[in-house]
C-alpha positions as CSV (number, residue, x, y, z in Angstrom):
1,M,-57.6,14.2,8.0
2,S,-56.5,11.3,10.2
3,D,-54.7,8.4,8.5
4,T,-55.6,6.0,11.3
5,I,-58.7,4.0,11.8
6,E,-61.3,5.6,14.1
7,N,-65.0,5.9,14.2
8,E,-66.8,7.2,11.1
9,K,-63.8,6.4,8.9
10,F,-64.3,4.5,5.7
11,V,-61.9,1.5,5.7
12,E,-61.0,-1.0,3.0
13,L,-59.5,-4.3,4.0
14,N,-58.3,-7.6,2.6
15,Y,-58.6,-10.6,4.8
16,K,-58.0,-14.3,5.0
17,V,-59.0,-16.9,7.4
18,I,-56.3,-19.4,8.5
19,D,-56.8,-22.7,10.2
20,T,-54.7,-22.3,13.4
21,K,-53.7,-26.0,13.6
22,S,-52.7,-26.7,10.0
23,G,-51.8,-23.2,8.8
24,N,-53.9,-23.7,5.7
25,I,-55.8,-20.7,4.3
26,L,-59.5,-21.5,4.4
27,V,-61.1,-18.3,3.1
28,T,-59.8,-15.2,1.2
29,V,-61.6,-12.3,-0.3
30,D,-61.1,-11.5,-4.0
31,Y,-61.9,-7.8,-3.6
32,P,-61.5,-5.3,-0.8
33,L,-64.1,-5.2,1.9
34,G,-65.2,-1.7,2.7
35,Y,-67.0,-0.6,5.9
36,V,-67.5,2.4,8.1
37,H,-65.6,1.9,11.4
38,G,-67.8,2.3,14.6
39,V,-71.0,2.3,12.5
40,N,-71.1,-1.1,10.7
41,D,-71.3,-4.0,13.0
42,V,-70.7,-6.8,10.5
43,M,-67.4,-7.6,12.1
44,S,-67.0,-8.9,15.7
45,K,-66.1,-6.4,18.4
46,A,-62.8,-8.3,18.9
47,V,-61.8,-7.4,15.3
48,T,-63.0,-3.8,15.3
49,K,-61.2,-3.3,18.6
50,E,-57.9,-4.5,17.1
51,L,-58.4,-2.4,14.0
52,Y,-58.9,0.9,15.9
53,G,-55.8,3.1,15.5
54,K,-54.3,1.1,12.7
55,K,-52.8,2.7,9.6
56,V,-52.7,1.7,5.9
57,G,-50.4,-1.3,5.4
58,D,-50.9,-2.6,9.0
59,I,-51.8,-6.3,9.3
60,I,-53.5,-7.7,12.3
61,E,-54.2,-11.3,13.4
62,V,-57.3,-12.0,15.5
63,P,-58.1,-15.5,16.7
64,I,-61.8,-16.2,16.4
65,D,-63.9,-18.7,18.3
66,T,-66.0,-20.3,15.5
67,T,-68.4,-21.8,18.1
68,L,-69.6,-18.3,18.9
69,L,-70.1,-17.5,15.2
70,Y,-71.6,-20.8,14.0
71,G,-72.4,-22.9,17.0
72,E,-71.3,-26.4,17.7
73,R,-70.7,-28.8,14.8
74,D,-73.9,-30.8,14.1
75,E,-73.2,-34.2,12.7
76,S,-76.9,-34.6,11.9
77,L,-76.3,-32.2,9.1
78,V,-73.9,-34.6,7.3
79,F,-75.5,-37.0,4.8
80,T,-74.1,-39.7,2.6
81,D,-76.1,-41.1,-0.3
82,R,-75.4,-43.6,-3.1
83,I,-73.8,-41.9,-6.1
84,E,-76.5,-43.0,-8.5
85,H,-79.1,-41.0,-6.6
86,V,-77.1,-37.8,-7.1
87,P,-77.3,-35.8,-10.4
88,E,-74.0,-35.5,-12.3
89,E,-73.8,-31.7,-11.8
90,Y,-73.4,-32.2,-8.0
91,R,-70.5,-34.7,-8.2
92,E,-67.8,-32.2,-7.4
93,I,-66.2,-31.4,-4.1
94,G,-67.1,-27.9,-3.0
95,T,-70.4,-27.8,-4.9
96,T,-73.2,-26.1,-3.0
97,I,-76.6,-27.8,-3.0
98,T,-79.6,-25.9,-1.6
99,M,-82.1,-28.2,0.0
100,E,-85.6,-27.5,1.5
101,N,-86.9,-29.3,4.6
102,E,-90.6,-30.2,5.3
103,K,-91.2,-26.7,6.8
104,G,-90.1,-25.0,3.5
105,E,-86.8,-23.7,5.1
106,M,-83.8,-23.6,2.8
107,K,-80.3,-24.8,3.8
108,N,-77.0,-25.0,1.9
109,F,-75.0,-28.2,1.9
110,I,-71.5,-28.6,0.6
111,V,-70.3,-31.7,-1.2
112,T,-67.3,-32.8,1.0
113,R,-66.6,-36.2,-0.4
114,F,-67.5,-38.6,-3.2
115,D,-66.2,-41.8,-4.8
116,D,-67.5,-44.4,-7.2
117,K,-70.2,-45.5,-4.7
118,T,-71.2,-42.6,-2.5
119,L,-71.4,-38.8,-2.1
120,T,-71.4,-36.9,1.2
121,V,-72.8,-33.4,1.9
122,D,-72.3,-31.3,5.0
123,G,-74.7,-28.5,6.2
124,N,-72.3,-27.1,8.8
125,N,-70.4,-24.0,8.0
126,P,-66.9,-25.1,6.8
127,L,-65.3,-23.0,9.6
128,C,-67.5,-24.7,12.3
129,G,-65.4,-26.6,14.9
130,R,-62.1,-25.1,13.7
131,E,-59.7,-22.9,15.5
132,V,-59.1,-20.0,13.1
133,T,-57.3,-16.7,12.9
134,F,-58.5,-13.8,10.8
135,V,-55.6,-11.9,9.1
136,L,-56.7,-8.5,8.0
137,E,-54.6,-6.0,6.0
138,V,-55.6,-2.3,6.0
139,L,-55.7,-1.1,2.4
140,S,-57.2,2.4,2.7
141,I,-58.6,4.9,5.2
142,R,-60.6,8.1,4.5
143,D,-63.4,10.2,6.0
144,A,-66.7,8.5,5.3
145,T,-69.4,10.5,3.6
146,D,-72.7,11.1,5.4
147,E,-74.4,8.6,3.2
148,E,-71.8,5.9,3.9
149,I,-72.1,6.6,7.6
150,E,-75.9,6.1,7.3
151,L,-75.4,2.8,5.3
152,G,-72.4,1.6,7.3
153,G,-70.4,1.0,4.1
154,A,-69.9,1.8,0.5
155,I,-72.9,3.4,-1.4
156,D,-72.9,0.7,-4.1
157,A,-72.4,-2.3,-1.7
158,N,-73.6,-3.3,1.7
159,P,-70.7,-5.4,3.1
160,D,-71.7,-8.4,5.1
161,L,-68.9,-10.7,6.4
162,N,-71.4,-13.4,7.2
163,E,-72.4,-13.4,3.5
164,I,-68.8,-13.6,2.4
165,L,-68.0,-16.3,4.9
166,S,-71.1,-18.3,3.9
167,R,-69.8,-18.4,0.3
168,A,-67.1,-20.7,1.6
169,E,-69.8,-23.1,2.7
């Protein structure tokens, strides 16, 4: 059994996303992310290419172009309203508010600012427009089962980095 990452190996990782300019950690995972290398395409090719051949304990840093992931920042998705128009339960920075447009489409907005008079929400992904680096640590590597290969990940979980990243919204 190989102890390096290669196709059809089940790999568990921890990762964090760091703002390249400030050095601040923007996103971390609270539990290992498991996937089958070469089968699951939830991670960018740049990341999987860097992971190939790595061993348990290895740490890689991969700069990511957030414009490719999330598009350009859209200032039309930033809204400010008078605080009295906003229910109390939304008056906390980081709170996610799901809104529906005229077409019935749902969109998440994050409370980014508020004071005594106004509250501001932003519908852009929090990583949008930032220069970031993904720092990934390899926690475990093993042969994937046939079922895991078919699913692209763990039997009891279908890992999706976009879903994890969207929780930071």
